[in-house]
N, C-alpha and C positions, 0 to 999 in steps of 0.2 A: 330219236327222243325232239321235241319240238323246244325254240327258244327261242323265246319274246320278245316282243319293245314292250310292252304293256309295267311300268312302272310304276312307283307313285313314290309316296313319302308320310308317313305317320304324323299325326295330331295328336293335338289334344281330343284327346280320349274318341278319334277318329283315324282314320286315314284317308289319302288321299291317292286317285289313280288317274294314269294315263295314259288312250287307247290310242287306238288309230283314228280314232272322229271329235272322241268325245272324253270330258274329263267327271272325273264324278268324286263324290267329298260324303261318305260314310260317317254318321260321328253318332255317339251313341247319349241319348242325353240323360238328364237325372234321374228321370222317372224309368228312364230301361228303352225307349224309344230308338230304333233308330231312325231317325232324318236323312235323308240324301236330295243331293244337290248336284244332276246333272244337269248339263251347258257342252254344248258344240265347242273345239278346237278351232282355234282361225286356218284358214285353208294357209298351206305349208306353198311357201313360195320356192323359186330358183337358191333361195342363200339354204333355206334346207337342204339343198342336194348339192356342195362342192364342199367337195374335203378339206377339213379341216377350219374352214367357217360355221360350215354347221355345226360342229361343236363349240363355239362360243354361244349362236343366235342356242343350240339347242339349249345349253348351260344358262343363260339371257331370261329364257323363257320359262325355266325349272322352277328356277329362285321367284319371277314375277307368278309363276300359280304359285306358288308352294307359299308364299307371304299371306295371297288373299285367302288362300286354304285353312290356313291357322287363321287366318284373322276371327274368318270364317265361326273354327272352328273353339273358341276363344271366350266367338259371342255368348254362349249355353252355358260357358260355365263361369260367368262375372258375378261379381260377391257382390249382392244386392244388400248389402248390408251400408255395405261404403261407397255413396253416392258421392262421387269426387265432384264437384261444380268446373266445370271448361272453366278454364283463366278467358281474361280478355283479348289476349293472345291469339288463342284458338276460333273464342266466337267471329274477332272481326276475319281470321286466316277462314274461316267455314261459313263465315257472308261472303268472302270474297271468289271465292270458288264453288262456292253452290253446289250442288253436286257432284262436285270431281271432289270434295275435298277429302273419302277415303280414298280411292283410287289418289291422287297425290299424298295423299301421307301411305299409301301401298308404296309406292316409286319410292319417297323419300329414305323408307325406313330397308329397300334395296341396295340403293345409294349406302349409306351407313354398312349396310351388311356387308357389301362386296370392301367395301372401302376396309372395314375393320380386319374384313381376312384376311384382305392384302399386306396392312402393315402388317399383323401381326406373325404373318406364313412369306411373309417376302422380305418385306424393309431392313423389320428390327434382322432379323438373321443376317440380311448386308449387314448393317450395320455395326454386331457386332466381326463379322468376320472382318468389317474394315478394319473393328477399331485394334483389334489383335496385330493387326499390317500386314498380314498376310501377300509374299509379294505372286509366289506362284499360282497362277491361274487354276491350276489342277487340283492342289491342296486347302484354299480358296473356299475355292466352289463342292473342294466334298466337306468341309469343316461347314461354308452355309446349309450343306445339306442334310448332316446330321444334325445341326440345328432348326433345323425346318420340323425334325423327323421327332425328335423331340418334345418340341413344342408340342407337334399335335396330338402326342402321345398324353403329354399332360394335359392337355383341353379335352379331351376325349376320357380323360379320368378321370375328374374333376367334378366334369356334367355327371356321368354315372355316379356319383357319391348324394344325388339330388335327386329326390322323391320325388317331384315329376318325373323330372325325363327318368326316370328308370319305367316306370306310365309307360315315359312316350316310345322306350325301348322296346317294352312289351311287344304295344303297336307295332313299330316295325319288323320286328320278327311275324309276326302274323303276317307283315302282307308276303314279306318269303316265304314261309310258308304255302301261302294259299297260291303263289305262281309258280316255284314248285311243282306242285299239285297240279296244275294246271298243265302244265312243262311236260310231262308224267303222261297227260289223257286219261285221269282221274277224274270224277265225277268230286265240285269242289260243296265237300261236304265237312260238318267241324271232325268226325273221325278221319274221314282221307284226308286234311292236310294236317294236323296235329300233328302224324307223324315224321313229317319232313324235315329240314334243317331251317333253323335260321341266320344262316349263312347262304347269301348269293352272291354269284363273282359278278353279275353287272351292278352290285347294289353305287349308291354314290361317297360310302364309305373310298370301295377300291380302287374309285375314280380320283376322290383325296389326293389317294398314299400314289397316285401312277402318276395325278402333279410334280409331287413331289420330288422322282423317279426321274421324269423329262426334262423338268429344270433343271435336274444338277446338271443334264445331258447338253440341254440349248447354254444354259449361260456358261459353259466352261470354251463354245466356240468364241467368245465375246470378250475381249483385249477388260484390261483392269484399268480404271481411272480410276480418277478423286469420286469420294465417300456420293458428291453427288451426279456425278457419270455413273460411279455402277448404277444408284437408286435408281436415274432415269432410261435405263436400259431392261433396267427389271422392267420396271413399270410398263415399257411397250414393248416390251416380250410376254407379256403374262398372256396376253390372246395368244398368241401363236401357243400359247406351253400348253393351256386350257384346247384348243383344237386338235394339237398333236394325240393329248393324255385321250380326247375322247376317239378319237382315230383307233389307238394302241384298244382301246379298251373295248369299242366295239370288236375288232381283229378279234381279239383273245376271246370274246363274248362266244362268236363262230366257230374259232378251231379249237378242232381236237390235241395238237402239237401240243407235245407234255412243257416244252420251256415257255408257251404259251399257261397254263396252269403256275411254270414255278412265279412266271409276272404276278401272279395273279395272287399266289397264296398269303405275301405280307396284306395284303388289303384284306381279305379273308380273315385274317388274324387280326386286322383292327377291329375288324366285326361282332368280336368276343366283350369291346365295350358298347358299341352300338344298336347292342341288339341281344333280346331276354326272351326266353322262353312266353309264351300266350297265353291268358287264361280260352277256355270253348264261348267266354261270351266275346273278345277280342277278337276272334279269329270269326264270328256271325259280322263284324263291322267289316273283317277286309274281302271277303268272300259278298257283301252285299255289294264294296266298293267297282270291286271285278267285275260282277257281274257284271254292271251300268257302263260299264266302257266297252264291254265286247261287242262283234259287231257279226254278221252273216256269213264273209267272207274270211275263214278261216285262215289265210293267210297275209291278211291286212294287215296282221299283225306280227310278221315275221322280222326276226331279228336280221 
């Protein structure tokens, strides 16, 4: 069975797909039309080929592309009745940056998103572990890891309770089903795509879970100090943890070893919260996005 590197992200009534050469956004407008925005991806540089480093580079690129795609999809669903006037500060920034205002806003949102994630999933568990006063590094890191997993679980659980997020999870399920269908060599039709699972081993949810497991192992080799030392060492090691997690996910995605399936199992389980069964119209959007990133070379998108 083929294993593809093509993947993406669920949006507001749409899907982003990233292929070997192009990125494609498919959004179903309120009138029912599917609109496609297709753009070439930047050429990969040497950093994209260095193990561990490539994981960090790809992670940042994915966040930037994802944020841009999310803002694009949101433009079709702005509330027309509430025309909020921009503040004086917003007008000043827009005048100062001109056409670059939107890009600046996207990168600022990416920085805030990364800072929030690091604060919630790295610093908060570390603070709680330090507050309790563990002296044994193993106990310290195990407690920190368990807290991190619990926070992740609660975060997904609370997000899943929101109606709008449930729609996003359905598009996420449509993305996975479409990738499964392609990997099994079947024609991408609604009927064919519908029969596949909404869970996929190379999903971002699985990546996030791997990050939490790898962080326990990496942080365990770092000696404990005061709260500031612990915080700074963890911040410094976040890129390494992300890079190593990417390599584990990449290897697990290729391998047929049973141990790799066991490692992937918790991430697959967490996809219960991040995917839902899509309807036919959502699958149509996923197929449209996927078809627009395919290239003539069938080996170009190999995982």
